Gaussian input, Z-matrix of N, CA and C with variables (Angstrom, degrees):
# hf/3-21g

backbone

0 1
 N
 C     1     B1
 C     2     B2     1     A1
 N     3     B3     2     A2     1     D1
 C     4     B4     3     A3     2     D2
 C     5     B5     4     A4     3     D3
 N     6     B6     5     A5     4     D4
 C     7     B7     6     A6     5     D5
 C     8     B8     7     A7     6     D6
 N     9     B9     8     A8     7     D7
 C    10    B10     9     A9     8     D8
 C    11    B11    10    A10     9     D9
 N    12    B12    11    A11    10    D10
 C    13    B13    12    A12    11    D11
 C    14    B14    13    A13    12    D12
 N    15    B15    14    A14    13    D13
 C    16    B16    15    A15    14    D14
 C    17    B17    16    A16    15    D15
 N    18    B18    17    A17    16    D16
 C    19    B19    18    A18    17    D17
 C    20    B20    19    A19    18    D18
 N    21    B21    20    A20    19    D19
 C    22    B22    21    A21    20    D20
 C    23    B23    22    A22    21    D21
 N    24    B24    23    A23    22    D22
 C    25    B25    24    A24    23    D23
 C    26    B26    25    A25    24    D24
 N    27    B27    26    A26    25    D25
 C    28    B28    27    A27    26    D26
 C    29    B29    28    A28    27    D27
 N    30    B30    29    A29    28    D28
 C    31    B31    30    A30    29    D29
 C    32    B32    31    A31    30    D30
 N    33    B33    32    A32    31    D31
 C    34    B34    33    A33    32    D32
 C    35    B35    34    A34    33    D33
 N    36    B36    35    A35    34    D34
 C    37    B37    36    A36    35    D35
 C    38    B38    37    A37    36    D36
 N    39    B39    38    A38    37    D37
 C    40    B40    39    A39    38    D38
 C    41    B41    40    A40    39    D39
 N    42    B42    41    A41    40    D40
 C    43    B43    42    A42    41    D41
 C    44    B44    43    A43    42    D42
 N    45    B45    44    A44    43    D43
 C    46    B46    45    A45    44    D44
 C    47    B47    46    A46    45    D45
 N    48    B48    47    A47    46    D46
 C    49    B49    48    A48    47    D47
 C    50    B50    49    A49    48    D48
 N    51    B51    50    A50    49    D49
 C    52    B52    51    A51    50    D50
 C    53    B53    52    A52    51    D51
 N    54    B54    53    A53    52    D52
 C    55    B55    54    A54    53    D53
 C    56    B56    55    A55    54    D54
 N    57    B57    56    A56    55    D55
 C    58    B58    57    A57    56    D56
 C    59    B59    58    A58    57    D57
 N    60    B60    59    A59    58    D58
 C    61    B61    60    A60    59    D59
 C    62    B62    61    A61    60    D60
 N    63    B63    62    A62    61    D61
 C    64    B64    63    A63    62    D62
 C    65    B65    64    A64    63    D63
 N    66    B66    65    A65    64    D64
 C    67    B67    66    A66    65    D65
 C    68    B68    67    A67    66    D66
 N    69    B69    68    A68    67    D67
 C    70    B70    69    A69    68    D68
 C    71    B71    70    A70    69    D69
 N    72    B72    71    A71    70    D70
 C    73    B73    72    A72    71    D71
 C    74    B74    73    A73    72    D72
 N    75    B75    74    A74    73    D73
 C    76    B76    75    A75    74    D74
 C    77    B77    76    A76    75    D75
 N    78    B78    77    A77    76    D76
 C    79    B79    78    A78    77    D77
 C    80    B80    79    A79    78    D78
 N    81    B81    80    A80    79    D79
 C    82    B82    81    A81    80    D80
 C    83    B83    82    A82    81    D81
 N    84    B84    83    A83    82    D82
 C    85    B85    84    A84    83    D83
 C    86    B86    85    A85    84    D84
 N    87    B87    86    A86    85    D85
 C    88    B88    87    A87    86    D86
 C    89    B89    88    A88    87    D87
 N    90    B90    89    A89    88    D88
 C    91    B91    90    A90    89    D89
 C    92    B92    91    A91    90    D90
 N    93    B93    92    A92    91    D91
 C    94    B94    93    A93    92    D92
 C    95    B95    94    A94    93    D93
 N    96    B96    95    A95    94    D94
 C    97    B97    96    A96    95    D95
 C    98    B98    97    A97    96    D96
 N    99    B99    98    A98    97    D97
 C   100   B100    99    A99    98    D98
 C   101   B101   100   A100    99    D99
 N   102   B102   101   A101   100   D100
 C   103   B103   102   A102   101   D101
 C   104   B104   103   A103   102   D102
 N   105   B105   104   A104   103   D103
 C   106   B106   105   A105   104   D104
 C   107   B107   106   A106   105   D105
 N   108   B108   107   A107   106   D106
 C   109   B109   108   A108   107   D107
 C   110   B110   109   A109   108   D108
 N   111   B111   110   A110   109   D109
 C   112   B112   111   A111   110   D110
 C   113   B113   112   A112   111   D111
 N   114   B114   113   A113   112   D112
 C   115   B115   114   A114   113   D113
 C   116   B116   115   A115   114   D114
 N   117   B117   116   A116   115   D115
 C   118   B118   117   A117   116   D116
 C   119   B119   118   A118   117   D117
 N   120   B120   119   A119   118   D118
 C   121   B121   120   A120   119   D119
 C   122   B122   121   A121   120   D120
 N   123   B123   122   A122   121   D121
 C   124   B124   123   A123   122   D122
 C   125   B125   124   A124   123   D123
 N   126   B126   125   A125   124   D124
 C   127   B127   126   A126   125   D125
 C   128   B128   127   A127   126   D126
 N   129   B129   128   A128   127   D127
 C   130   B130   129   A129   128   D128
 C   131   B131   130   A130   129   D129
 N   132   B132   131   A131   130   D130
 C   133   B133   132   A132   131   D131
 C   134   B134   133   A133   132   D132
 N   135   B135   134   A134   133   D133
 C   136   B136   135   A135   134   D134
 C   137   B137   136   A136   135   D135
 N   138   B138   137   A137   136   D136
 C   139   B139   138   A138   137   D137
 C   140   B140   139   A139   138   D138
 N   141   B141   140   A140   139   D139
 C   142   B142   141   A141   140   D140
 C   143   B143   142   A142   141   D141
 N   144   B144   143   A143   142   D142
 C   145   B145   144   A144   143   D143
 C   146   B146   145   A145   144   D144
 N   147   B147   146   A146   145   D145
 C   148   B148   147   A147   146   D146
 C   149   B149   148   A148   147   D147
 N   150   B150   149   A149   148   D148
 C   151   B151   150   A150   149   D149
 C   152   B152   151   A151   150   D150
 N   153   B153   152   A152   151   D151
 C   154   B154   153   A153   152   D152
 C   155   B155   154   A154   153   D153
 N   156   B156   155   A155   154   D154
 C   157   B157   156   A156   155   D155
 C   158   B158   157   A157   156   D156
 N   159   B159   158   A158   157   D157
 C   160   B160   159   A159   158   D158
 C   161   B161   160   A160   159   D159
 N   162   B162   161   A161   160   D160
 C   163   B163   162   A162   161   D161
 C   164   B164   163   A163   162   D162
 N   165   B165   164   A164   163   D163
 C   166   B166   165   A165   164   D164
 C   167   B167   166   A166   165   D165
 N   168   B168   167   A167   166   D166
 C   169   B169   168   A168   167   D167
 C   170   B170   169   A169   168   D168
 N   171   B171   170   A170   169   D169
 C   172   B172   171   A171   170   D170
 C   173   B173   172   A172   171   D171
 N   174   B174   173   A173   172   D172
 C   175   B175   174   A174   173   D173
 C   176   B176   175   A175   174   D174
 N   177   B177   176   A176   175   D175
 C   178   B178   177   A177   176   D176
 C   179   B179   178   A178   177   D177
 N   180   B180   179   A179   178   D178
 C   181   B181   180   A180   179   D179
 C   182   B182   181   A181   180   D180
 N   183   B183   182   A182   181   D181
 C   184   B184   183   A183   182   D182
 C   185   B185   184   A184   183   D183
 N   186   B186   185   A185   184   D184
 C   187   B187   186   A186   185   D185
 C   188   B188   187   A187   186   D186
 N   189   B189   188   A188   187   D187
 C   190   B190   189   A189   188   D188
 C   191   B191   190   A190   189   D189
 N   192   B192   191   A191   190   D190
 C   193   B193   192   A192   191   D191
 C   194   B194   193   A193   192   D192
 N   195   B195   194   A194   193   D193
 C   196   B196   195   A195   194   D194
 C   197   B197   196   A196   195   D195
 N   198   B198   197   A197   196   D196
 C   199   B199   198   A198   197   D197
 C   200   B200   199   A199   198   D198

   B1=1.4281
   B2=1.5115
   B3=1.3578
   B4=1.5213
   B5=1.5432
   B6=1.3347
   B7=1.4704
   B8=1.4910
   B9=1.2777
   B10=1.4318
   B11=1.5130
   B12=1.3523
   B13=1.4314
   B14=1.5087
   B15=1.3106
   B16=1.4875
   B17=1.5715
   B18=1.3041
   B19=1.5151
   B20=1.5116
   B21=1.3581
   B22=1.4467
   B23=1.5571
   B24=1.3716
   B25=1.4894
   B26=1.5358
   B27=1.3322
   B28=1.4837
   B29=1.4888
   B30=1.3781
   B31=1.5123
   B32=1.5398
   B33=1.3652
   B34=1.4633
   B35=1.5327
   B36=1.3245
   B37=1.4754
   B38=1.4997
   B39=1.3267
   B40=1.4320
   B41=1.5247
   B42=1.3360
   B43=1.4696
   B44=1.5234
   B45=1.2870
   B46=1.4400
   B47=1.5357
   B48=1.3442
   B49=1.4344
   B50=1.5618
   B51=1.3883
   B52=1.4966
   B53=1.5183
   B54=1.3402
   B55=1.4922
   B56=1.5541
   B57=1.2956
   B58=1.4587
   B59=1.5821
   B60=1.3142
   B61=1.4223
   B62=1.5225
   B63=1.2535
   B64=1.4899
   B65=1.5581
   B66=1.3569
   B67=1.4621
   B68=1.5259
   B69=1.3402
   B70=1.5240
   B71=1.5279
   B72=1.3626
   B73=1.4742
   B74=1.5120
   B75=1.3278
   B76=1.5031
   B77=1.4988
   B78=1.3560
   B79=1.4774
   B80=1.5190
   B81=1.3513
   B82=1.4347
   B83=1.5376
   B84=1.4058
   B85=1.4905
   B86=1.4644
   B87=1.4300
   B88=1.4094
   B89=1.4965
   B90=1.3681
   B91=1.5015
   B92=1.5814
   B93=1.3061
   B94=1.4588
   B95=1.4986
   B96=1.3072
   B97=1.4366
   B98=1.4998
   B99=1.4189
   B100=1.4707
   B101=1.4864
   B102=1.3386
   B103=1.4583
   B104=1.4520
   B105=1.2845
   B106=1.5045
   B107=1.5679
   B108=1.3447
   B109=1.4781
   B110=1.5843
   B111=1.2613
   B112=1.4948
   B113=1.5323
   B114=1.3799
   B115=1.5108
   B116=1.5020
   B117=1.3109
   B118=1.3832
   B119=1.5494
   B120=1.3387
   B121=1.4267
   B122=1.5581
   B123=1.3155
   B124=1.4399
   B125=1.5244
   B126=1.3336
   B127=1.4787
   B128=1.5354
   B129=1.3416
   B130=1.4620
   B131=1.4669
   B132=1.3183
   B133=1.5133
   B134=1.5052
   B135=1.3116
   B136=1.5068
   B137=1.5104
   B138=1.2847
   B139=1.4347
   B140=1.5954
   B141=1.3162
   B142=1.4803
   B143=1.5353
   B144=1.2955
   B145=1.4468
   B146=1.5339
   B147=1.3267
   B148=1.4775
   B149=1.5713
   B150=1.3068
   B151=1.4592
   B152=1.5795
   B153=1.3258
   B154=1.4988
   B155=1.5119
   B156=1.3710
   B157=1.4794
   B158=1.5155
   B159=1.3015
   B160=1.5196
   B161=1.5183
   B162=1.3130
   B163=1.4675
   B164=1.5466
   B165=1.3057
   B166=1.4811
   B167=1.5280
   B168=1.3110
   B169=1.4897
   B170=1.5546
   B171=1.3073
   B172=1.5037
   B173=1.5401
   B174=1.3297
   B175=1.4857
   B176=1.5118
   B177=1.3319
   B178=1.4332
   B179=1.4578
   B180=1.2881
   B181=1.4887
   B182=1.4866
   B183=1.3646
   B184=1.4110
   B185=1.5039
   B186=1.3654
   B187=1.4399
   B188=1.4677
   B189=1.2927
   B190=1.5151
   B191=1.4887
   B192=1.2406
   B193=1.4631
   B194=1.5205
   B195=1.3296
   B196=1.4431
   B197=1.4638
   B198=1.3681
   B199=1.4477
   B200=1.4716
   A1=111.63
   A2=113.04
   A3=115.95
   A4=104.25
   A5=113.85
   A6=122.63
   A7=109.28
   A8=117.34
   A9=121.28
   A10=110.15
   A11=116.65
   A12=122.15
   A13=110.64
   A14=115.82
   A15=119.67
   A16=108.07
   A17=109.85
   A18=120.47
   A19=109.88
   A20=118.03
   A21=118.29
   A22=106.66
   A23=113.16
   A24=119.30
   A25=105.30
   A26=112.35
   A27=118.60
   A28=110.93
   A29=115.34
   A30=117.69
   A31=109.12
   A32=115.61
   A33=118.46
   A34=112.23
   A35=117.07
   A36=119.39
   A37=111.81
   A38=118.13
   A39=123.23
   A40=110.93
   A41=116.35
   A42=120.03
   A43=112.50
   A44=118.15
   A45=119.75
   A46=113.36
   A47=114.15
   A48=119.54
   A49=113.64
   A50=113.18
   A51=117.61
   A52=113.11
   A53=115.51
   A54=121.89
   A55=107.87
   A56=115.36
   A57=121.76
   A58=107.95
   A59=117.63
   A60=121.12
   A61=112.41
   A62=119.82
   A63=119.58
   A64=114.66
   A65=116.03
   A66=115.36
   A67=113.18
   A68=113.61
   A69=115.54
   A70=112.16
   A71=113.16
   A72=115.69
   A73=112.69
   A74=114.17
   A75=116.34
   A76=112.15
   A77=119.31
   A78=122.13
   A79=110.39
   A80=118.01
   A81=122.64
   A82=111.91
   A83=112.43
   A84=115.92
   A85=113.34
   A86=117.43
   A87=120.55
   A88=115.92
   A89=114.85
   A90=120.08
   A91=111.26
   A92=117.36
   A93=126.37
   A94=111.14
   A95=120.52
   A96=125.19
   A97=111.98
   A98=115.06
   A99=122.13
   A100=106.05
   A101=117.37
   A102=119.68
   A103=113.02
   A104=116.89
   A105=118.42
   A106=105.58
   A107=113.14
   A108=119.29
   A109=107.50
   A110=111.28
   A111=117.98
   A112=106.45
   A113=118.09
   A114=122.88
   A115=103.32
   A116=119.43
   A117=122.28
   A118=109.05
   A119=114.55
   A120=118.56
   A121=114.50
   A122=119.31
   A123=120.70
   A124=116.46
   A125=115.19
   A126=118.59
   A127=110.12
   A128=116.41
   A129=121.39
   A130=110.60
   A131=117.52
   A132=123.98
   A133=106.92
   A134=114.50
   A135=124.79
   A136=107.37
   A137=115.18
   A138=121.23
   A139=106.15
   A140=114.78
   A141=120.02
   A142=110.39
   A143=119.76
   A144=121.31
   A145=114.92
   A146=113.85
   A147=120.79
   A148=111.72
   A149=116.23
   A150=121.79
   A151=109.52
   A152=111.42
   A153=116.05
   A154=109.72
   A155=117.15
   A156=120.25
   A157=109.96
   A158=117.72
   A159=121.78
   A160=109.46
   A161=120.17
   A162=125.21
   A163=110.31
   A164=114.70
   A165=122.86
   A166=110.62
   A167=115.51
   A168=117.70
   A169=111.67
   A170=116.04
   A171=121.74
   A172=105.80
   A173=113.75
   A174=119.81
   A175=106.93
   A176=118.29
   A177=122.48
   A178=116.35
   A179=114.82
   A180=122.54
   A181=108.85
   A182=116.67
   A183=117.89
   A184=113.95
   A185=114.71
   A186=115.72
   A187=113.66
   A188=116.75
   A189=121.33
   A190=108.56
   A191=117.32
   A192=124.70
   A193=109.46
   A194=115.56
   A195=119.72
   A196=108.59
   A197=114.44
   A198=118.57
   A199=112.42
   D1=137.23
   D2=-176.52
   D3=-78.91
   D4=151.10
   D5=172.31
   D6=-121.55
   D7=153.46
   D8=173.53
   D9=-126.43
   D10=128.24
   D11=-178.72
   D12=-95.60
   D13=155.50
   D14=173.92
   D15=83.24
   D16=176.81
   D17=-173.08
   D18=-92.94
   D19=-28.11
   D20=-178.23
   D21=-125.20
   D22=150.40
   D23=-174.01
   D24=-132.97
   D25=160.23
   D26=170.92
   D27=-84.36
   D28=174.27
   D29=177.26
   D30=-65.95
   D31=-38.94
   D32=178.99
   D33=-62.36
   D34=-44.11
   D35=177.79
   D36=-63.72
   D37=-41.14
   D38=177.45
   D39=-60.40
   D40=-46.47
   D41=179.94
   D42=-66.75
   D43=-38.76
   D44=175.62
   D45=-63.01
   D46=-42.60
   D47=178.60
   D48=-61.41
   D49=-42.00
   D50=178.71
   D51=-85.03
   D52=-6.21
   D53=-179.30
   D54=60.33
   D55=49.47
   D56=175.90
   D57=-129.65
   D58=170.36
   D59=174.66
   D60=-73.83
   D61=143.63
   D62=176.69
   D63=-53.22
   D64=-29.52
   D65=175.87
   D66=-65.61
   D67=-30.77
   D68=175.75
   D69=-60.44
   D70=-38.65
   D71=175.92
   D72=-67.24
   D73=-41.96
   D74=177.47
   D75=-62.64
   D76=-36.93
   D77=177.97
   D78=-64.48
   D79=-43.64
   D80=176.86
   D81=-56.52
   D82=-43.65
   D83=177.31
   D84=-64.29
   D85=-44.35
   D86=179.81
   D87=-64.35
   D88=-32.99
   D89=176.37
   D90=-81.86
   D91=4.49
   D92=-178.02
   D93=58.38
   D94=32.31
   D95=175.58
   D96=-90.79
   D97=-14.77
   D98=178.55
   D99=-136.11
   D100=125.63
   D101=177.23
   D102=-74.62
   D103=142.14
   D104=176.30
   D105=-148.60
   D106=160.66
   D107=-178.52
   D108=-120.83
   D109=139.94
   D110=-178.67
   D111=-99.37
   D112=132.34
   D113=174.61
   D114=-113.78
   D115=115.07
   D116=-177.89
   D117=71.38
   D118=-154.50
   D119=-175.82
   D120=-89.19
   D121=-17.10
   D122=-172.05
   D123=-129.48
   D124=-23.90
   D125=-172.10
   D126=-84.41
   D127=123.88
   D128=178.32
   D129=-118.66
   D130=132.31
   D131=-178.11
   D132=-127.53
   D133=148.61
   D134=-178.22
   D135=-120.98
   D136=132.42
   D137=175.16
   D138=-72.29
   D139=132.49
   D140=179.54
   D141=-57.89
   D142=-44.03
   D143=176.99
   D144=-52.72
   D145=-44.38
   D146=177.56
   D147=-64.30
   D148=-37.24
   D149=176.33
   D150=-61.60
   D151=-47.77
   D152=-174.51
   D153=-71.46
   D154=-25.58
   D155=179.86
   D156=-71.09
   D157=-13.07
   D158=-179.65
   D159=-63.44
   D160=-30.86
   D161=-172.48
   D162=-66.23
   D163=130.07
   D164=175.78
   D165=-119.74
   D166=131.72
   D167=-178.75
   D168=-58.31
   D169=133.75
   D170=-179.83
   D171=-96.14
   D172=129.07
   D173=177.06
   D174=-112.04
   D175=117.15
   D176=-177.47
   D177=-51.82
   D178=-173.83
   D179=-170.92
   D180=134.49
   D181=172.27
   D182=-176.32
   D183=-60.35
   D184=-42.41
   D185=174.47
   D186=-112.15
   D187=-0.62
   D188=178.86
   D189=84.53
   D190=152.50
   D191=174.29
   D192=-133.07
   D193=129.23
   D194=177.57
   D195=-103.29
   D196=130.49
   D197=-178.49
   D198=-86.04

């Protein structure tokens, strides 16, 4: 399992932690489903607490239900 150190992470670190493509993280940010902060014109950082808050408990069932 991947771990992330520190309070803020890069898009690449967040993607590696969640085992998704970095574009998935960018899409979540652009849809405002994941908070991120911009430093200057290009640098984007994500608070680790906001990344962990993305997780939603999965409740089984034939198709599953997300709360």
